[in-house]
DSSP file (Angstrom, degrees, kcal/mol; ACC not computed):
  #  RESIDUE AA STRUCTURE BP1 BP2  ACC     N-H-->O    O-->H-N    N-H-->O    O-->H-N    TCO  KAPPA ALPHA  PHI   PSI    X-CA   Y-CA   Z-CA
    1    1 A M              0   0    0      0, 0.0     2,-0.3     0, 0.0    55,-0.2   0.000 360.0 360.0 360.0 142.6    6.5    0.8   -5.0
    2    2 A R  E     -A   52   0A   0     50,-2.2    50,-2.6    53,-0.1     2,-0.5  -0.988 360.0-123.2-148.6 155.5    3.3   -1.1   -4.4
    3    3 A K  E     +A   51   0A   0     -2,-0.3     2,-0.3    48,-0.2    48,-0.2  -0.893  34.9 179.4-101.6 128.5    1.6   -2.9   -1.6
    4    4 A I  E     -A   50   0A   0     46,-2.6    46,-2.3    -2,-0.5     2,-0.1  -0.896  32.7-100.2-127.0 157.0    0.8   -6.5   -2.4
    5    5 A S    >   -     0   0    0     -2,-0.3     3,-1.9    44,-0.2     4,-0.3  -0.386  35.9-113.4 -71.5 153.7   -0.9   -9.3   -0.4
    6    6 A V  G >  S+     0   0    0     41,-0.3     3,-1.3     1,-0.3    37,-0.1   0.806 114.6  62.6 -58.7 -33.6    1.4  -11.8    1.2
    7    7 A D  G 3  S+     0   0    0      1,-0.2    -1,-0.3    36,-0.1    -2,-0.0   0.565 100.6  54.6 -75.8  -5.3    0.1  -14.6   -1.0
    8    8 A K  G <  S+     0   0    0     -3,-1.9    -1,-0.2     2,-0.1    -2,-0.2   0.457  80.6 115.8-102.8  -0.5    1.4  -12.7   -4.2
    9    9 A I    <   -     0   0    0     -3,-1.3    -3,-0.0    -4,-0.3     3,-0.0  -0.423  44.1-171.7 -68.4 137.7    5.0  -12.4   -2.9
   10   10 A V    >   -     0   0    0     -2,-0.1     3,-1.8    24,-0.0    24,-0.2  -0.953  35.2 -86.0-128.3 154.0    7.6  -14.2   -5.0
   11   11 A P  T 3  S+     0   0    0      0, 0.0    24,-0.2     0, 0.0     3,-0.1  -0.279 111.7  38.2 -57.3 140.5   11.3  -14.7   -4.2
   12   12 A G  T 3  S+     0   0    0     22,-3.3    23,-0.1     1,-0.4     2,-0.1   0.087  80.2 129.0 104.9 -20.6   13.5  -11.9   -5.4
   13   13 A M    <   -     0   0    0     -3,-1.8    21,-3.6    21,-0.2    -1,-0.4  -0.408  51.3-138.4 -66.5 146.8   11.1   -9.1   -4.5
   14   14 A V  B     -C   33   0B   0     19,-0.2    39,-1.4    -3,-0.1     2,-0.2  -0.914  13.2-120.3-112.8 130.7   12.7   -6.3   -2.4
   15   15 A L  B     -B   52   0A   0     17,-2.6    16,-3.4    -2,-0.4    37,-0.3  -0.501  20.2-171.9 -69.3 131.8   10.9   -4.7    0.6
   16   16 A K  S    S+     0   0    0     35,-2.5    36,-0.2    -2,-0.2    -1,-0.2   0.590  77.8  30.5 -96.1 -17.1   10.4   -0.9    0.2
   17   17 A R  S    S-     0   0    0     34,-0.9    34,-0.2    12,-0.1    -1,-0.1  -0.967  95.3 -99.1-136.9 153.6    9.2   -0.5    3.7
   18   18 A P        -     0   0    0      0, 0.0     2,-0.6     0, 0.0    11,-0.2  -0.418  30.1-123.3 -71.9 151.6   10.1   -2.5    6.9
   19   19 A V  E     -D   28   0C   0      9,-2.8     8,-3.3    -2,-0.1     9,-1.4  -0.849  32.1-156.6 -90.9 125.3    7.8   -5.2    8.1
   20   20 A L  E     -D   26   0C   0     -2,-0.6     6,-0.2     6,-0.2     5,-0.1  -0.812   8.4-130.3-106.4 143.6    6.9   -4.4   11.7
   21   21 A G    >   -     0   0    0      4,-3.3     3,-1.9    -2,-0.3    -1,-0.0  -0.304  41.2 -93.7 -78.2 173.9    5.7   -6.8   14.5
   22   22 A S  T 3  S+     0   0    0      1,-0.3    -1,-0.1     2,-0.1    -2,-0.0   0.715 128.6  53.9 -61.2 -23.4    2.6   -6.0   16.5
   23   23 A N  T 3  S-     0   0    0      2,-0.1    -1,-0.3     0, 0.0     3,-0.1   0.410 123.1-103.3 -91.8  -0.2    5.0   -4.3   19.2
   24   24 A G  S <  S+     0   0    0     -3,-1.9     2,-0.1     1,-0.3    -2,-0.1   0.330  74.1 143.0  95.3  -5.7    6.5   -2.0   16.6
   25   25 A M        -     0   0    0      1,-0.1    -4,-3.3    -5,-0.1     2,-0.6  -0.453  58.0-112.7 -72.9 144.0    9.8   -4.0   16.3
   26   26 A V  E     +D   20   0C   0     -6,-0.2    -6,-0.2     1,-0.2     3,-0.2  -0.633  36.2 175.8 -75.8 119.9   11.3   -4.2   12.9
   27   27 A L  E    S+     0   0C   0     -8,-3.3     2,-0.3    -2,-0.6    -7,-0.2   0.843  73.9  12.2 -89.8 -39.9   11.1   -7.8   11.7
   28   28 A L  E    S-D   19   0C   0     -9,-1.4    -9,-2.8     4,-0.0    -1,-0.4  -0.986  84.7-128.9-140.5 129.9   12.5   -7.4    8.2
   29   29 A G    >   -     0   0    0     -2,-0.3     3,-1.6   -11,-0.2   -14,-0.2  -0.297  30.8 -87.0 -78.1 158.0   14.2   -4.2    7.1
   30   30 A E  T 3  S+     0   0    0      1,-0.2   -14,-0.2   -14,-0.1    -1,-0.1  -0.384 116.2  30.5 -52.9 136.1   13.7   -2.0    4.1
   31   31 A G  T 3  S+     0   0    0    -16,-3.4     2,-0.3     1,-0.3    -1,-0.2   0.420  81.7 144.7  90.4  -0.8   15.8   -3.3    1.2
   32   32 A T    <   -     0   0    0     -3,-1.6   -17,-2.6   -17,-0.1     2,-0.6  -0.563  48.2-134.1 -72.1 133.2   15.5   -7.0    2.3
   33   33 A E  B     -C   14   0B   0     -2,-0.3     2,-0.3   -19,-0.2   -19,-0.2  -0.782  25.0-127.2 -87.4 124.9   15.4   -9.3   -0.7
   34   34 A L        +     0   0    0    -21,-3.6   -22,-3.3    -2,-0.6   -21,-0.2  -0.578  30.7 179.9 -82.1 132.2   12.6  -11.8    0.0
   35   35 A N     >  -     0   0    0     -2,-0.3     4,-2.6   -24,-0.2     5,-0.2  -0.640  47.3 -89.5-117.1 177.4   13.4  -15.5   -0.3
   36   36 A Q  H  > S+     0   0    0      1,-0.2     4,-2.4    -2,-0.2     5,-0.2   0.872 125.6  53.9 -57.6 -39.5   11.2  -18.6    0.2
   37   37 A K  H  > S+     0   0    0      2,-0.2     4,-1.9     1,-0.2    -1,-0.2   0.946 111.6  44.1 -62.3 -48.7   12.1  -18.8    3.9
   38   38 A W  H  > S+     0   0    0      2,-0.2     4,-2.7     1,-0.2    -2,-0.2   0.895 112.3  53.4 -64.6 -39.9   11.1  -15.1    4.5
   39   39 A I  H  X S+     0   0    0     -4,-2.6     4,-2.3     1,-0.2    -1,-0.2   0.925 107.5  50.6 -61.6 -44.2    7.9  -15.5    2.4
   40   40 A E  H  X S+     0   0    0     -4,-2.4     4,-1.3     1,-0.2    -1,-0.2   0.892 111.4  48.8 -60.5 -39.5    6.8  -18.6    4.5
   41   41 A R  H  < S+     0   0    0     -4,-1.9     4,-0.4     1,-0.2     3,-0.3   0.921 110.6  49.5 -68.1 -43.0    7.3  -16.6    7.7
   42   42 A L  H ><>S+     0   0    0     -4,-2.7     3,-1.3     1,-0.2     5,-0.7   0.880 105.4  58.4 -61.2 -37.7    5.4  -13.6    6.4
   43   43 A E  H ><5S+     0   0    0     -4,-2.3     3,-0.7     1,-0.3    -1,-0.2   0.866 105.3  51.2 -62.2 -36.2    2.5  -15.9    5.4
   44   44 A G  T 3<5S+     0   0    0     -4,-1.3    -1,-0.3    -3,-0.3    -2,-0.2   0.540  96.7  70.2 -80.5  -5.5    2.3  -17.1    9.0
   45   45 A M  T < 5S-     0   0    0     -3,-1.3    -1,-0.2    -4,-0.4    -2,-0.2   0.583  98.3-125.4 -90.3  -9.4    2.1  -13.5   10.5
   46   46 A G  T < 5 +     0   0    0     -3,-0.7    -3,-0.1    -4,-0.4    -2,-0.1   0.798  48.0 167.2  74.6  26.4   -1.4  -12.6    9.2
   47   47 A L      < -     0   0    0     -5,-0.7   -41,-0.3     1,-0.1    -1,-0.2  -0.315  39.9-139.8 -68.9 154.6   -0.2   -9.5    7.5
   48   48 A D  S    S-     0   0    0      1,-0.4     2,-0.3   -43,-0.1    -1,-0.1   0.567  73.4 -49.4 -91.6  -7.6   -2.5   -7.7    5.0
   49   49 A G        -     0   0    0    -44,-0.2    -1,-0.4   -43,-0.1     2,-0.3  -0.871  47.9-118.3 161.4 172.7    0.4   -7.0    2.7
   50   50 A V  E     -A    4   0A   0    -46,-2.3   -46,-2.6    -2,-0.3     2,-0.5  -0.929  27.6-114.9-133.4 158.1    3.9   -5.7    2.3
   51   51 A W  E     +A    3   0A   0     -2,-0.3   -35,-2.5   -48,-0.2   -34,-0.9  -0.846  43.5 168.5 -99.5 128.3    5.4   -2.9    0.2
   52   52 A V  E     -AB   2  15A   0    -50,-2.6   -50,-2.2    -2,-0.5   -37,-0.2  -0.814  39.5 -81.3-130.4 168.8    7.7   -4.0   -2.6
   53   53 A D  S    S+     0   0    0    -39,-1.4     2,-0.2    -2,-0.3    -1,-0.1  -0.316  83.0  59.0 -64.8 152.8    9.5   -2.7   -5.7
   54   54 A G  S    S-     0   0    0    -41,-0.0     2,-0.3     2,-0.0    -2,-0.1  -0.447  80.9 -71.6 120.6 171.3    7.4   -2.4   -8.8
   55   55 A T        -     0   0    0     -2,-0.2     2,-0.1     1,-0.1   -53,-0.1  -0.759  54.3 -94.6-102.2 151.9    4.4   -0.9  -10.3
   56   56 A A        -     0   0    0     -2,-0.3     2,-0.5   -55,-0.2    -1,-0.1  -0.410  33.2-140.8 -66.0 135.7    0.8   -1.9   -9.4
   57   57 A E        -     0   0    0     -2,-0.1     2,-0.5    -3,-0.0    40,-0.1  -0.877  15.7-134.6 -97.6 125.3   -0.7   -4.5  -11.8
   58   58 A Q        -     0   0    0     -2,-0.5     4,-0.1     1,-0.1    -2,-0.0  -0.702  23.6-179.9 -87.4 125.1   -4.4   -3.8  -12.5
   59   59 A T        +     0   0    0     -2,-0.5    -1,-0.1     2,-0.1    -2,-0.0   0.515  63.6  69.4-102.5  -7.4   -6.5   -6.9  -12.2
   60   60 A V  S    S-     0   0    0      2,-0.0     5,-0.1     3,-0.0    -1,-0.0  -0.948  91.7-110.7-113.5 130.5   -9.8   -5.4  -13.1
   61   61 A P     >  -     0   0    0      0, 0.0     4,-2.1     0, 0.0     3,-0.2  -0.247  26.1-118.0 -57.6 148.0  -10.4   -4.2  -16.6
   62   62 A L  H  > S+     0   0    0      1,-0.2     4,-2.7     2,-0.2     5,-0.3   0.935 114.2  53.3 -54.0 -50.7  -10.6   -0.4  -17.1
   63   63 A A  H  > S+     0   0    0      1,-0.2     4,-2.0     2,-0.2    -1,-0.2   0.894 111.0  47.5 -54.4 -41.2  -14.3   -0.5  -18.3
   64   64 A E  H  > S+     0   0    0      2,-0.2     4,-2.2    -3,-0.2    -1,-0.2   0.893 110.6  50.5 -65.7 -39.6  -15.2   -2.5  -15.3
   65   65 A A  H  X S+     0   0    0     -4,-2.1     4,-1.8     1,-0.2    -2,-0.2   0.908 113.4  45.5 -65.5 -43.2  -13.5   -0.2  -12.9
   66   66 A L  H  X S+     0   0    0     -4,-2.7     4,-2.4     2,-0.2    -1,-0.2   0.843 110.9  53.3 -67.5 -37.0  -15.2    2.9  -14.5
   67   67 A A  H  X S+     0   0    0     -4,-2.0     4,-2.3    -5,-0.3    -2,-0.2   0.907 109.0  49.6 -66.6 -41.4  -18.6    1.1  -14.5
   68   68 A A  H  X S+     0   0    0     -4,-2.2     4,-2.2     2,-0.2    -2,-0.2   0.904 109.5  52.1 -64.4 -40.2  -18.2    0.4  -10.7
   69   69 A L  H  X S+     0   0    0     -4,-1.8     4,-1.7     2,-0.2    -2,-0.2   0.939 108.7  49.4 -59.8 -48.5  -17.3    4.1  -10.2
   70   70 A D  H  < S+     0   0    0     -4,-2.4     4,-0.4     1,-0.2    -2,-0.2   0.911 111.5  50.9 -57.7 -44.2  -20.5    5.2  -12.0
   71   71 A E  H >< S+     0   0    0     -4,-2.3     3,-0.7     1,-0.2     4,-0.4   0.860 106.6  53.5 -64.2 -37.7  -22.5    2.8   -9.8
   72   72 A R  H 3< S+     0   0    0     -4,-2.2     3,-0.3     1,-0.2    -1,-0.2   0.856 115.1  39.6 -62.8 -36.5  -21.0    4.0   -6.6
   73   73 A F  T >< S+     0   0    0     -4,-1.7     3,-0.9     1,-0.2    -1,-0.2   0.345  85.7 100.5 -96.3   6.2  -22.0    7.6   -7.4
   74   74 A Q  G X  S+     0   0    0     -3,-0.7     3,-1.3    -4,-0.4     4,-0.2   0.906  79.2  54.0 -59.2 -43.2  -25.3    6.9   -8.9
   75   75 A M  G 3  S+     0   0    0     -4,-0.4    -1,-0.2    -3,-0.3     3,-0.2   0.719 116.3  37.8 -66.5 -20.2  -27.3    7.9   -5.7
   76   76 A V  G X  S+     0   0    0     -3,-0.9     3,-2.1     1,-0.1    -1,-0.3   0.111  75.7 120.8-117.6  22.1  -25.6   11.3   -5.5
   77   77 A A  T <  S+     0   0    0     -3,-1.3    -1,-0.1     1,-0.3    -2,-0.1   0.723  71.1  60.3 -62.1 -22.4  -25.4   12.2   -9.2
   78   78 A D  T 3  S+     0   0    0     -3,-0.2     2,-0.7    -4,-0.2    -1,-0.3   0.461  86.0  90.4 -86.9  -0.1  -27.5   15.3   -8.6
   79   79 A R    X>  -     0   0    0     -3,-2.1     4,-1.6     1,-0.2     3,-0.7  -0.870  66.0-153.5-102.4 114.8  -24.9   16.8   -6.2
   80   80 A R  H 3> S+     0   0    0     -2,-0.7     4,-1.8     1,-0.3     3,-0.4   0.892  92.8  51.0 -50.8 -51.3  -22.3   19.0   -7.9
   81   81 A Y  H 3> S+     0   0    0      1,-0.3     4,-1.6     2,-0.2    -1,-0.3   0.811 108.5  52.4 -65.1 -29.5  -19.5   18.5   -5.4
   82   82 A M  H <> S+     0   0    0     -3,-0.7     4,-2.4    -6,-0.2    -1,-0.3   0.811 107.2  53.1 -76.8 -28.4  -19.9   14.7   -5.5
   83   83 A N  H  X S+     0   0    0     -4,-1.6     4,-2.5    -3,-0.4    -2,-0.2   0.854 106.9  52.4 -68.1 -34.4  -19.6   14.9   -9.3
   84   84 A E  H  X S+     0   0    0     -4,-1.8     4,-1.9     2,-0.2    -2,-0.2   0.892 110.9  46.8 -66.0 -40.4  -16.4   16.8   -8.9
   85   85 A I  H  X S+     0   0    0     -4,-1.6     4,-2.2     2,-0.2    -2,-0.2   0.933 111.5  51.3 -67.7 -44.9  -15.1   14.0   -6.6
   86   86 A K  H  X S+     0   0    0     -4,-2.4     4,-2.8     1,-0.2    -2,-0.2   0.928 110.0  49.9 -58.2 -45.8  -16.3   11.3   -9.1
   87   87 A N  H  X S+     0   0    0     -4,-2.5     4,-2.1     1,-0.2    -1,-0.2   0.878 109.5  50.4 -60.3 -40.3  -14.4   13.1  -11.9
   88   88 A A  H  X S+     0   0    0     -4,-1.9     4,-1.9     2,-0.2    -1,-0.2   0.889 112.4  47.1 -66.7 -38.5  -11.2   13.3   -9.8
   89   89 A V  H  X S+     0   0    0     -4,-2.2     4,-2.7     2,-0.2    -2,-0.2   0.896 110.4  53.7 -66.8 -43.5  -11.5    9.6   -9.0
   90   90 A R  H  X S+     0   0    0     -4,-2.8     4,-2.6     2,-0.2    -2,-0.2   0.911 108.2  48.7 -58.5 -43.6  -12.1    8.8  -12.7
   91   91 A I  H  X S+     0   0    0     -4,-2.1     4,-2.2     1,-0.2    -1,-0.2   0.939 111.9  50.3 -63.2 -47.0   -9.0   10.7  -13.8
   92   92 A H  H  X S+     0   0    0     -4,-1.9     4,-1.7     2,-0.2    -2,-0.2   0.895 110.8  47.7 -54.0 -45.2   -7.0    8.8  -11.1
   93   93 A I  H  X S+     0   0    0     -4,-2.7     4,-1.5     1,-0.2    -1,-0.2   0.929 111.1  51.3 -63.8 -45.9   -8.3    5.4  -12.3
   94   94 A E  H  X S+     0   0    0     -4,-2.6     4,-0.7     1,-0.2    -2,-0.2   0.890 108.5  52.1 -59.9 -39.3   -7.6    6.3  -15.9
   95   95 A K  H >< S+     0   0    0     -4,-2.2     3,-0.7     1,-0.2     4,-0.5   0.869 104.2  57.4 -60.0 -40.2   -4.0    7.3  -15.0
   96   96 A L  H >< S+     0   0    0     -4,-1.7     3,-0.5     1,-0.3    -1,-0.2   0.857 111.4  42.4 -61.3 -36.7   -3.5    3.9  -13.2
   97   97 A Y  H 3< S+     0   0    0     -4,-1.5    -1,-0.3     1,-0.2    -2,-0.2   0.577 102.4  67.5 -89.5  -8.8   -4.3    2.1  -16.4
   98   98 A S  T <<        0   0    0     -3,-0.7    -1,-0.2    -4,-0.7    -2,-0.2   0.523 360.0 360.0 -91.3  -2.1   -2.3    4.3  -18.8
   99   99 A K    <         0   0    0     -3,-0.5    -1,-0.2    -4,-0.5    -2,-0.1   0.475 360.0 360.0 -85.5 360.0    1.1    3.2  -17.4
């Protein structure tokens, strides 16, 4: 299961979570197979994304993701607990790319 932006939806994808309206009403239920009609309606709703079947596709190369991680933690490199957090995130990122 992965969350993708509405502009990345293609016909045939299946919702893994329901799409809710601003009032909490279910607009499309879990298990709905998306077709062009539903995709066009979702595009008009201003959603940040929907949950669908599949695995996440990495769009940033691993080396770039790890370099960004190093840069983000550069200012706190002297703090042991921050290095532990950084290492945990590094392991998580590496697992995302090993699938």
